[in-house]
ROTI-508796 format. One line per field, with one value per residue: residue in three letters; chain; x, y, z of N, C-alpha, C, O in turn. Coordinates in steps of 0.05 Angstrom, whole numbers, plus 32768, in hexadecimal, padded with zeros to 4 digits. Layout:
type [Ala / ...];
mol [A / ...];
neast [X / ...];
nnorth [Y / ...];
nup [Z / ...];
caeast [X / ...];
canorth [Y / ...];
caup [Z / ...];
ceast [X / ...];
cnorth [Y / ...];
cup [Z / ...];
oeast [X / ...];
onorth [Y / ...];
oup [Z / ...];
end
This chain:
type [Unk / Unk / Unk / Unk / Unk / Unk / Unk / Unk / Unk / Unk / Unk / Unk / Unk / Unk / Unk / Unk / Unk / Unk / Unk / Unk / Unk / Unk / Unk / Unk / Unk / Unk / Unk / Unk / Unk / Unk / Unk / Unk / Unk / Unk / Unk / Unk / Unk / Unk / Unk / Unk / Unk / Unk / Unk / Unk / Unk / Unk / Unk / Unk / Unk / Unk / Unk / Unk / Unk / Unk / Unk / Unk / Unk / Unk / Unk / Unk / Unk / Unk / Unk / Unk];
mol [A / A / A / A / A / A / A / A / A / A / A / A / A / A / A / A / A / A / A / A / A / A / A / A / A / A / A / A / A / A / A / A / A / A / A / A / A / A / A / A / A / A / A / A / A / A / A / A / A / A / A / A / A / A / A / A / A / A / A / A / A / A / A / A];
neast [8011 / 8009 / 8010 / 800A / 8020 / 8025 / 8058 / 8069 / 809B / 80BA / 80D5 / 80C2 / 80BD / 809D / 8063 / 802E / 8003 / 7FC8 / 7FBA / 7FCF / 7FBB / 7FAC / 7FDE / 7FFA / 7FDA / 7FE6 / 8020 / 8023 / 800A / 8035 / 8060 / 804F / 8057 / 808A / 80B1 / 80DF / 80C9 / 80BC / 80A3 / 8091 / 8087 / 8071 / 807A / 8061 / 806C / 8056 / 805C / 8054 / 808B / 80A9 / 80B6 / 80B9 / 80CC / 80CA / 80DA / 80CB / 80E1 / 80B1 / 80A5 / 80C4 / 80D1 / 80F7 / 810B / 80E8];
nnorth [7FEA / 802C / 806F / 80B5 / 80F2 / 8138 / 8164 / 819D / 81C4 / 81F5 / 8229 / 821C / 81E5 / 81A9 / 8199 / 816B / 815D / 8146 / 8151 / 8172 / 81A3 / 81B9 / 81BC / 81E1 / 820D / 8219 / 821D / 8250 / 826D / 826D / 8284 / 82B5 / 82C7 / 82D1 / 82A4 / 8273 / 823F / 81FA / 81C8 / 8185 / 814C / 810C / 80CB / 808D / 8046 / 8006 / 7FC1 / 7F7C / 7F6F / 7F9F / 7FE1 / 801F / 8066 / 80A0 / 80E1 / 811F / 815D / 818C / 81C2 / 8200 / 823A / 8271 / 8295 / 82D2];
nup [7FFF / 7FEE / 8008 / 8009 / 8020 / 8032 / 8048 / 8068 / 8073 / 809F / 80C7 / 80F7 / 80F9 / 80E2 / 80BE / 80AE / 8076 / 8059 / 8026 / 7FE9 / 7FE1 / 8014 / 802B / 800D / 8015 / 804B / 8048 / 802B / 8052 / 8078 / 8057 / 8055 / 8083 / 8085 / 8086 / 8070 / 8047 / 8038 / 800E / 8011 / 7FEE / 800D / 8007 / 801C / 801C / 8028 / 802B / 803B / 8046 / 8043 / 8051 / 803C / 8037 / 800E / 7FFC / 7FDC / 7FC7 / 7FB9 / 7FB7 / 7FC5 / 7FEC / 7FF9 / 8033 / 8040];
caeast [7FFD / 801A / 8003 / 801A / 801B / 8036 / 8065 / 806D / 80AF / 80BF / 80E2 / 80B1 / 80BE / 8090 / 8044 / 8026 / 7FEA / 7FBF / 7FB4 / 7FE1 / 7FAD / 7FB1 / 7FFD / 8003 / 7FCD / 7FF8 / 8038 / 801C / 8007 / 804E / 806F / 8044 / 8063 / 80A5 / 80C1 / 80E7 / 80B8 / 80C2 / 808B / 8097 / 8072 / 807C / 806E / 8067 / 8067 / 805A / 8057 / 805D / 80A6 / 80B7 / 80AB / 80C8 / 80C1 / 80D9 / 80D1 / 80D5 / 80D9 / 80A0 / 80A4 / 80D6 / 80D1 / 810C / 8104 / 80E2];
canorth [8001 / 8045 / 8082 / 80CD / 810A / 8150 / 816D / 81B9 / 81C8 / 8210 / 8230 / 8210 / 81CA / 81A0 / 8196 / 815B / 8161 / 8131 / 8158 / 8188 / 81C0 / 81BF / 81C0 / 81FA / 8225 / 821C / 8229 / 826B / 827D / 8272 / 8294 / 82D2 / 82D1 / 82D6 / 828C / 8260 / 822A / 81E6 / 81B4 / 8169 / 8133 / 80F6 / 80B2 / 8073 / 802C / 7FF0 / 7FA9 / 7F6C / 7F6F / 7FB4 / 7FFB / 8034 / 8080 / 80B2 / 80FE / 8131 / 817A / 8194 / 81E1 / 820E / 8258 / 827D / 82AB / 82EC];
caup [8001 / 7FEE / 8015 / 8007 / 8031 / 802B / 805C / 8068 / 8084 / 80A3 / 80DB / 8110 / 80F7 / 80CB / 80C1 / 809A / 806B / 8045 / 800A / 7FDF / 7FE3 / 802E / 802D / 8000 / 8026 / 8065 / 803D / 8027 / 806E / 8083 / 8049 / 8058 / 809D / 8081 / 8089 / 8058 / 8045 / 8025 / 800E / 800A / 7FEB / 8019 / 8000 / 802D / 800E / 8037 / 8024 / 8050 / 804B / 803C / 805A / 8032 / 8031 / 8000 / 7FFD / 7FC4 / 7FCB / 7FA2 / 7FB5 / 7FDA / 7FED / 800B / 8049 / 8032];
ceast [8013 / 8008 / 8017 / 800D / 802A / 8040 / 806D / 807F / 80B7 / 80D0 / 80D8 / 80AE / 80AA / 8073 / 803E / 8006 / 7FE1 / 7FC1 / 7FCA / 7FD7 / 7FB0 / 7FCD / 8005 / 7FF3 / 7FDE / 8013 / 8039 / 8018 / 8023 / 8062 / 806A / 804E / 8080 / 80BB / 80C7 / 80D6 / 80C0 / 80AA / 8096 / 8086 / 8080 / 806E / 8075 / 805E / 806C / 804E / 805D / 8078 / 80B6 / 80A9 / 80C2 / 80BA / 80D2 / 80CA / 80DE / 80CD / 80CB / 809D / 80B8 / 80D1 / 80E3 / 80FD / 80FB / 80E6];
cnorth [8017 / 805C / 809E / 80E1 / 8120 / 815B / 818B / 81BD / 81E7 / 8211 / 8221 / 81F3 / 81C2 / 8197 / 8185 / 8161 / 8149 / 813A / 8172 / 81A5 / 81C8 / 81CC / 81DA / 8211 / 822F / 8227 / 8246 / 827B / 8283 / 8284 / 82B0 / 82DB / 82D3 / 82BE / 8281 / 8247 / 8215 / 81D4 / 819D / 8159 / 8118 / 80DF / 809A / 805A / 8019 / 7FD6 / 7F95 / 7F6A / 7F87 / 7FCD / 8010 / 804F / 808C / 80CC / 810B / 8148 / 8181 / 81B6 / 81EC / 822F / 8263 / 8292 / 82C6 / 8304];
cup [7FFE / 7FFB / 800E / 801B / 8028 / 8047 / 8059 / 807B / 8087 / 80BD / 80F5 / 810E / 80E0 / 80D2 / 80A7 / 8090 / 805A / 8029 / 8005 / 7FE2 / 7FFF / 8032 / 8023 / 800D / 803D / 805E / 8039 / 8040 / 8077 / 8075 / 8051 / 8075 / 809D / 8084 / 8071 / 805C / 8030 / 8025 / 8004 / 8003 / 7FF9 / 8014 / 8010 / 801E / 801E / 802C / 803E / 805A / 8047 / 8048 / 804F / 8033 / 8021 / 8001 / 7FE7 / 7FC6 / 7FB3 / 7FA4 / 7FCC / 7FD6 / 8001 / 801F / 8038 / 8043];
oeast [8029 / 7FF0 / 8030 / 7FF6 / 803C / 8031 / 8079 / 8079 / 80B9 / 80D8 / 80E9 / 809F / 80A7 / 806D / 8045 / 7FF4 / 7FF1 / 7FC8 / 7FD3 / 7FE5 / 7FB8 / 7FD0 / 8015 / 7FFE / 7FE3 / 801D / 804B / 8022 / 8029 / 8072 / 807C / 804C / 808D / 80D3 / 80B9 / 80D5 / 80CA / 809E / 80A4 / 8073 / 8097 / 8057 / 808D / 8048 / 8083 / 8037 / 8067 / 807E / 80CE / 8091 / 80D9 / 80A1 / 80EA / 80B1 / 80F5 / 80B5 / 80D4 / 8093 / 80B9 / 80CE / 80DF / 80E8 / 8107 / 80E2];
onorth [8017 / 805B / 809C / 80E2 / 811D / 815B / 8191 / 81BB / 81F3 / 81FD / 821A / 81E7 / 81D2 / 818F / 818C / 8169 / 813B / 812B / 8181 / 81B9 / 81DF / 81E2 / 81E8 / 8227 / 8246 / 8238 / 8254 / 8292 / 8299 / 8291 / 82C1 / 82F3 / 82D6 / 82C3 / 8284 / 823C / 821C / 81CF / 819F / 8155 / 8111 / 80DD / 8092 / 805B / 8016 / 7FD7 / 7F9E / 7F65 / 7F86 / 7FCD / 8011 / 8052 / 8086 / 80CE / 8106 / 814D / 817F / 81C2 / 81E1 / 8239 / 825F / 829D / 82CD / 831B];
oup [8009 / 7FF7 / 800F / 8024 / 8017 / 805B / 8044 / 8093 / 8072 / 80C8 / 8106 / 811D / 80CD / 80E8 / 8090 / 809F / 804E / 8017 / 8016 / 7FE5 / 8002 / 803B / 802F / 8010 / 8042 / 806C / 8042 / 8044 / 807E / 8082 / 8053 / 807D / 80B1 / 8085 / 805D / 8072 / 801B / 803A / 7FF0 / 8012 / 7FF3 / 801A / 8011 / 8013 / 8026 / 8024 / 8053 / 8071 / 8048 / 8049 / 8059 / 8030 / 8023 / 8005 / 7FE0 / 7FC7 / 7F9D / 7F91 / 7FE2 / 7FC0 / 8018 / 8019 / 8024 / 803A];
end
């Protein structure tokens, strides 16, 4: 089974979201506060013999 989530990383740590829309709304909120923000797509794959996690950076905004 494969699941995906979105992690928004900024100065205050990270926060996870189920949808990209929620993640981008939160990232825009943090950008408006002047923080550098990264959005990561996190994929978790599990089988009876394997557990794998991969992450891909999908958006980055430097400190404003």
